[in-house]
C-alpha positions, 0 to 999 in steps of 0.5 A: 281359844280356837274353835274346832271345825271338826267334831271329835270321832265318835270313839273319843267323844264316847271316851273309849278310843278302841270302841269302833262306834261306826262299825257298830252303827252300821251293825245296828243299821244292817240288823234293823234294815234286814229285819224290816226288810223280812217283815215287809217281804212277808207282808208283800208275799201275803204271810201273816205274822205269827203270834208266838205264845209262851211255849214258843217264846221259851223254845226260841229263848232256850235255842237263841241262848244255846246257838249264841254260846256255840257260835260265840264260845264253842271250841269247834266254832273257834276257826269261824271267829279266828280271823276276828278274835284270839284265844284268851283262856279256857272258858266254861265246859268245851268252851274258850274265852277270847278277845277282839282282835284288830281296829275298826270293823274287824274289832267290831266283828270280833266283839260281836262273835265273842259275846253271846249276849251280843249274838243273842239279838241277831239269832233271836231275829233269825228264829222270828224270820224263820218262823214266818218263812219256814215255821216247821224247819225253824221249830225243828231247829230250835227243838234240837238246839233247846234240847241240846241246851237242857242236856248241857245243863244236865251234863253240868249238873251231873259233874257237880252232883258227882263232885259232891260225892 
């Protein structure tokens, strides 16, 4: 049996030949470099890192949820995802389900922008960095998104309660 001199591509070794492992690794590296760069930049600028309390964590958590869903599922943001995703089916209220298109980096971007769970890390990182460099604007933005998320849940609750009558 001849020895292979070249290793299998990461996609084959992983067992999913459609999973663009190289692009995933680049995304992980980019996120971590950007986040570390922001923290180092804050230190170089003499900024102190915030110590978020439970209220901040709850605010940013709800805002992260809302912004991730808005970016990944909302009908009106579909044109932003269109180069990387295609319509699959109707989703939740005012939402669509999409699937990534293409291969390689295009597919990896499609998987990121159609997955609210995947976007959560990026959005939460943005709120964390924003809380260092522009805390008031970041809290205001997070408050608006959290308010909309709460309103969404109330709208769904109202609709469910109305159907029960």
